[in-house]
C-alpha positions as CSV (number, residue, x, y, z in Angstrom):
1,X,-2.3,13.9,1.9
2,X,-4.1,14.2,5.2
3,X,-1.9,14.9,8.2
4,X,-4.4,14.2,10.9
5,X,-3.0,12.8,14.1
6,X,-4.5,9.4,14.8
7,X,-5.2,8.8,18.5
8,X,-4.5,5.5,20.1
9,X,-7.3,2.9,20.5
10,X,-7.5,3.6,24.2
11,X,-6.6,6.2,26.7
12,X,-2.9,6.1,27.5
13,X,-2.1,3.9,24.4
14,X,1.6,4.4,23.7
15,X,1.7,2.5,20.4
16,X,3.3,4.5,17.6
17,X,1.1,5.6,14.8
18,X,2.3,5.4,11.2
19,X,1.0,6.8,7.9
20,X,1.2,4.0,5.3
21,X,0.6,4.7,1.6
22,X,-1.0,1.9,-0.4
23,X,-1.7,2.1,-4.1
24,X,-4.2,-0.1,-6.0
25,X,-3.2,-1.0,-9.6
26,X,-4.9,-3.1,-12.3
27,X,-7.0,-3.1,-15.4
28,X,-10.3,-1.2,-15.6
29,X,-13.3,-3.1,-14.1
30,X,-11.3,-5.5,-12.1
31,X,-12.9,-4.1,-8.9
32,X,-10.1,-1.9,-7.4
33,X,-12.5,0.8,-6.4
34,X,-15.1,-1.7,-5.1
35,X,-12.4,-3.3,-2.9
36,X,-11.4,0.0,-1.4
37,X,-15.0,1.1,-0.9
38,X,-15.9,-2.2,0.7
39,X,-12.9,-2.0,3.0
40,X,-13.4,1.6,4.1
41,X,-17.2,1.9,4.0
42,X,-18.2,-1.8,4.3
43,X,-20.5,-1.3,1.4
44,X,-20.5,-2.7,-2.1
45,X,-21.1,-0.6,-5.2
46,X,-21.2,-2.4,-8.6
47,X,-19.9,0.5,-10.7
48,X,-17.3,3.0,-9.4
49,X,-15.5,4.5,-12.4
50,X,-12.3,6.2,-11.4
51,X,-11.1,9.3,-13.1
52,X,-7.3,9.7,-12.5
53,X,-7.2,8.6,-8.9
54,X,-9.5,8.3,-5.9
55,X,-8.3,8.5,-2.3
56,X,-9.5,6.7,0.9
57,X,-8.2,6.5,4.4
58,X,-8.6,3.8,7.0
59,X,-7.0,3.0,10.4
60,X,-5.7,-0.4,11.4
61,X,-5.0,-1.2,15.1
62,X,-2.1,-3.8,15.2
63,X,-0.8,-5.2,18.4
64,X,2.4,-3.1,18.3
65,X,1.3,-0.1,16.2
66,X,-1.5,1.9,14.7
67,X,-1.4,2.2,11.0
68,X,-3.3,4.9,9.1
69,X,-3.7,3.7,5.5
70,X,-3.7,6.2,2.7
71,X,-5.3,4.2,-0.1
72,X,-4.7,5.5,-3.6
73,X,-7.1,3.9,-6.1
74,X,-5.8,4.5,-9.7
75,X,-7.8,4.4,-12.9
76,X,-7.4,1.3,-15.0
77,X,-8.0,2.9,-18.4
78,X,-5.0,2.9,-20.7
79,X,-5.2,6.7,-21.2
80,X,-4.2,7.2,-17.5
81,X,-1.3,4.8,-17.6
82,X,1.3,7.4,-18.3
83,X,0.4,9.3,-15.1
84,X,0.0,6.4,-12.7
85,X,3.6,6.5,-11.6
86,X,2.9,9.9,-10.1
87,X,0.4,8.2,-7.7
88,X,2.5,5.1,-6.7
89,X,5.7,7.2,-6.2
90,X,6.5,7.0,-2.5
91,X,4.2,4.1,-1.8
92,X,4.9,1.6,0.9
93,X,2.6,-1.1,-0.5
94,X,0.7,-2.0,-3.7
95,X,-2.2,-4.2,-4.5
96,X,-2.0,-5.6,-8.0
97,X,-5.7,-6.5,-8.7
98,X,-7.0,-8.8,-11.4
99,X,-10.4,-10.2,-12.3
100,X,-10.3,-14.0,-11.9
101,X,-12.9,-14.2,-14.7
102,X,-10.7,-12.5,-17.2
103,X,-7.2,-14.0,-17.7
104,X,-6.0,-11.0,-19.6
105,X,-6.3,-8.9,-16.5
106,X,-3.7,-11.1,-14.8
107,X,-1.3,-10.5,-17.6
108,X,-1.9,-6.8,-17.1
109,X,-1.2,-7.1,-13.4
110,X,2.1,-8.8,-14.3
111,X,3.0,-5.7,-16.4
112,X,2.2,-3.4,-13.5
113,X,4.6,-5.5,-11.4
114,X,7.4,-4.9,-13.9
115,X,6.6,-1.1,-13.7
116,X,6.9,-1.3,-9.9
117,X,10.2,-3.2,-10.2
118,X,11.6,-0.3,-12.3
119,X,10.5,2.2,-9.7
120,X,11.4,0.5,-6.4
121,X,14.5,-1.3,-5.2
122,X,14.1,-4.8,-3.6
123,X,12.4,-4.6,-0.2
124,X,11.3,-1.0,-0.7
125,X,7.7,-1.9,-1.2
126,X,5.2,-4.7,-0.1
127,X,3.3,-6.0,-3.1
128,X,0.3,-8.3,-3.1
129,X,-1.4,-10.0,-6.0
130,X,-5.2,-10.0,-5.6
131,X,-7.6,-12.1,-7.6
132,X,-11.0,-10.4,-7.2
133,X,-14.5,-11.6,-7.9
134,X,-14.6,-15.0,-6.2
135,X,-18.4,-14.6,-6.2
136,X,-18.2,-15.3,-9.9
137,X,-16.5,-18.7,-9.5
138,X,-18.6,-20.3,-12.3
139,X,-17.0,-17.9,-14.7
140,X,-13.4,-18.3,-13.5
141,X,-10.6,-18.2,-16.1
142,X,-7.7,-18.0,-13.7
143,X,-7.2,-20.9,-11.3
144,X,-6.3,-20.0,-7.7
145,X,-3.2,-22.1,-8.1
146,X,-2.0,-20.1,-11.1
147,X,-2.2,-16.8,-9.2
148,X,-0.6,-18.3,-6.1
149,X,2.2,-19.9,-8.0
150,X,3.1,-16.7,-9.8
151,X,2.9,-14.7,-6.6
152,X,5.2,-17.2,-4.9
153,X,7.7,-17.1,-7.7
154,X,8.0,-13.3,-7.3
155,X,7.8,-13.2,-3.4
156,X,4.4,-11.5,-3.5
157,X,1.5,-11.8,-1.0
158,X,-1.5,-13.5,-2.6
159,X,-5.1,-13.7,-1.8
160,X,-8.4,-14.1,-3.7
161,X,-11.2,-11.7,-2.7
162,X,-14.8,-10.6,-3.5
163,X,-15.8,-7.0,-2.9
164,X,-19.4,-8.1,-3.5
165,X,-19.5,-10.8,-0.8
166,X,-16.8,-9.2,1.3
167,X,-14.7,-12.3,1.1
168,X,-11.2,-11.7,2.5
169,X,-11.3,-7.9,1.8
170,X,-10.3,-6.9,5.3
171,X,-7.8,-9.7,5.4
172,X,-5.7,-8.6,2.4
173,X,-5.4,-4.9,3.6
174,X,-4.4,-6.0,7.1
175,X,-2.0,-8.6,5.8
176,X,-0.2,-6.1,3.6
177,X,0.0,-3.5,6.4
178,X,1.2,-6.2,8.8
179,X,3.9,-7.4,6.4
180,X,5.3,-3.9,6.2
181,X,5.8,-3.8,9.9
182,X,7.1,-7.4,10.4
183,X,10.8,-6.9,9.5
184,X,11.2,-4.3,12.2
185,X,9.8,-6.7,14.8
186,X,11.9,-9.5,13.4
187,X,15.0,-7.4,14.3
188,X,13.8,-7.4,17.9
189,X,13.2,-3.7,18.1
190,X,10.0,-1.9,19.0
191,X,8.3,0.0,16.3
192,X,9.4,3.6,16.2
193,X,12.7,2.9,17.8
194,X,16.0,3.0,16.0
195,X,15.5,6.5,14.6
196,X,18.3,8.8,15.6
197,X,17.7,12.5,14.9
198,X,20.4,14.2,12.9
199,X,20.7,17.3,10.8
200,X,18.8,17.3,7.5
201,X,20.4,18.2,4.2
202,X,19.3,21.4,2.5
203,X,17.4,19.3,-0.1
204,X,15.6,17.3,2.5
205,X,14.6,20.4,4.5
206,X,13.4,22.2,1.3
207,X,11.2,19.2,0.6
208,X,9.8,19.1,4.1
209,X,8.9,22.8,4.0
210,X,7.5,22.8,0.4
211,X,5.3,19.8,1.1
212,X,4.1,20.8,4.5
213,X,5.7,17.8,6.1
214,X,7.8,19.7,8.7
215,X,7.9,17.7,11.9
216,X,7.1,14.4,10.2
217,X,9.4,11.5,9.6
218,X,9.7,10.8,5.9
219,X,12.0,9.1,3.4
220,X,12.6,10.9,0.1
221,X,11.9,7.9,-2.1
222,X,12.4,9.9,-5.3
223,X,16.1,10.2,-4.5
224,X,17.7,6.8,-4.6
225,X,20.5,6.1,-2.1
226,X,19.3,8.5,0.6
227,X,18.7,7.2,4.0
228,X,15.9,8.3,6.3
229,X,16.3,12.0,7.2
230,X,16.4,10.9,10.8
231,X,18.9,8.2,10.5
232,X,16.5,5.2,10.6
233,X,18.5,2.0,10.7
234,X,16.0,0.1,8.6
235,X,15.5,-0.3,4.8
236,X,13.5,2.3,2.9
237,X,10.3,0.3,2.8
238,X,10.2,0.3,6.6
239,X,10.8,4.0,7.1
240,X,7.3,5.5,7.6
241,X,6.1,8.9,8.6
242,X,5.4,9.1,12.3
243,X,2.4,11.4,13.0
244,X,3.6,11.7,16.6
245,X,7.1,12.9,15.8
C-alpha cells in the first residue's frame, strides 16, 4: 500500500489524516470498477475487466479529519473467489455491489456478506449494499425497496448508484467513510485522541518491520482478540493507521 503523507486541505490544518481501506465486492459486470473509476477519475468507462484486483486512491476532506481511501476493486469472476479474502483482509469498509437489472447479482452480494461476517466481528467493518445502474431503470429486476429492506435488516448502509450518469457515486463513498468515523465522534472525543502509546509485543513489532509500517498506527486484524498496538480505546473497526504518527 502507498504510505504517502497526505497534507491538510489548507496551511496549518491540524485535522488528523487516516488511511482507510475499502474493498469492492460483487459479481462480474455489476460495475464495481466503473464506480471506482468514476469516483476517482470522474470518468465513465463501459468495460473495465479486472484481473485479480485493481487499486485506486482518493482523499476525502471531512469536517474533523482527512481520509485517504485505499480502494481495492476485486474481480467478480468465480475463478478469483478463493483469493478475494486476501484482498478484503484488514479492510475498514466494503461495498457489496449488485446490478439492479440482474436479480441474481443481489443474491451473490448476499453471499459476499456471509463471507465478510465469517471474517469480521460485529462492528469491525462498515458495509454498504449498492444497487448500481440506475440509468437502466427500464430494465430493473430489483426494486429499490427490496435492496433497502435487506440492508436495513442487516444494519447495512444502502444506496442506488449509476457510474454512467454519476448518480450518487460520490455520496456512497463519502457516506461509508463518514460512518467509519462517526462512533468516535459520538463518544465525544476528537479523532486521533484516545491512543495511548505502549510497548508492542514481539509479534506486533515483527509485523510492523516486515510490512514497512514502522511508525504507523495499525491494528493486526488477522489476529483476533488483539487491541490496537498503541492502546486505542475504540473497537477494531475504528482503529486506523495515522499517517502523521
